[in-house]
N, C-alpha and C positions, 0 to 999 in steps of 0.2 A: 829304253824304258820297259820295265817289267809290267805285265798285265796280270791282274789278280785272277784267281780261279773263278770268282763270282762273276766278273765281267765276261770271261770266256764262256761260262755256262749260260749267261743271259743272251749273249750273241748267238750261241748255238740254238737256244730255244726260239729266238726270233726268226732264225733261218728256217727252222723246222715248221713253225706256224705259217710262215710266208709260203712255203712249198706245199703245205697241206691242201689248200683249195685247188691248186693245179692238179694234184694227184687225185682228188675227189672227182674232178671233171673227166678224167681218163677212164674211170670205172664203167662197167657195163650198166645199162639201165636195168631196173628191176623187171623181172618177168611178169607179164600180165596174166591174170587168171583166165582160165578157159571161159569163153563167152565175152571177153573184153568189156566193152561199155554196156552190154546188155544187162549185166549184173549190177551196175551202179544204180543207186537209189536216185529218185527224182531230186532229192535235196542236194546230193553231191553233184549232179549235173548242173543245177542252178548256180552253185558256187565254184564252178570250174574244176570239178573232180575232188575238191577238198571237203571232207565231211563237216557239216555245221555242228558247232558245239551246242549242246543243250544243257542248260543249268539244271541242277537237281531241284525237284519241286518241293521247296521248303514251306513250312507253316501250312500244310494242307493235310487233312485226314484222308486216309485211303482204307477202304474196306476190302478184305480179301474176297475175291470172286472165284478163284480157281487155284488149287495147289496140286501140282503134279497131274494135271488133267482132270481133277475131280473137284466138285463143289465142297466147301468146308461144312461140317455138320453143325457148327455154331458160329456166331458172329466173331470175326477176328479182324482187327484193325491195327494200323500203324501210323505214326506221325513223327516227322523229323523237323526240328527248327533250324534256324540259320547258324546256330553255334554248334551243331552236331548232336545236340541232345535229342533223344528219341524216347517215345513211350508208346504203349499199345496194349492190346489184349491178344494173347496167343491161344485162346480157347479156354484153358483152365486157369491160366495165370494172367495177372496184370503185371506189367514190367516197365522198367525205366532204365536207360543207359546212355552212354556217349559213343558216337560212331564217327569214324573218319570217312569223309565223303570225297571221292575223287571224280574225275570227269567220266569214268565208266564203271567204277567199282566203289563199294562201300564195305566197311569192316568195323567190328567192335574195337574200341580202345581198351575196354575192360569188360569183364563179365557183367551183363545187366543184372539189376536187382529185381527180384520176383516176389509176388505174394502167392503163397501156396494155398491151394484149395483141393478138396476131394473132387475127383472127376471120373467120368465114364472112360473105360479103356479104349473105346473107339476114338474118342476125342483126344486122348493122350497120344495115340499113334499119329494123328494128324498134327498135333502140337510138336511131336518129335521131328517130323518132316519140316515143319515151320522153322524150328531152331537149327536144324541141320543146314538149311539153306542160308538163313540169316547170319549165322556165326562163322560161316566159311568164306567170307569175303565175296558176296555175290556181285555179278555184273548187273547193272541196272540200265533200263531204257524207258523212255516215255513216248507215248503216242496219244495225242489228244488228252483225254482225262484218265488214261490208263498208265499205271506204273508196273513194270515187269521186273522181277528179280530172278536171275538165273544163277544157279549154284556154280561156283568156281570149279569144284570137283564134285562128282557124284550125280550130275545130270538132273537135279530137281529144279523146279521153277514155280514161282508164285506170280499170279496176276491180280493186281489191285485196281479198284475203280475209285476215283476221287469222289468223296461224299460231299454233299452240299451243306 
């Protein structure tokens, strides 16, 4: 009886997948960072070393408290809803856009829409930093009522406080 190439290919794939878990168990365990468990957060200790997933804080207004270690010269705020739509004020401009939100990062799906206004050059410089962080796919994290956005590249960060 002749076996078709498709049947032979399927059998070879099945053997490869069956052998894969055995090969994975033979590998060396990942190296621990210096300090071992001393560097683990309290949350990861509570969950057996697995970091706990924190959902993105949707439908809440956040006021900018600090950008790159300095207080903003004017009121700046941001809000994300559950569909990824976001709006806010970046100092000189009001804006609206759509963002993709992942477990650790967020990024714009398209360039946000702006309202242009005349503005002080010092505020424009802070606004430029705001958009540099927000449009470069920042990492986000929450602690209590604070939302921190850290630039993917470039080293900038913004810290927001939830408003009431």
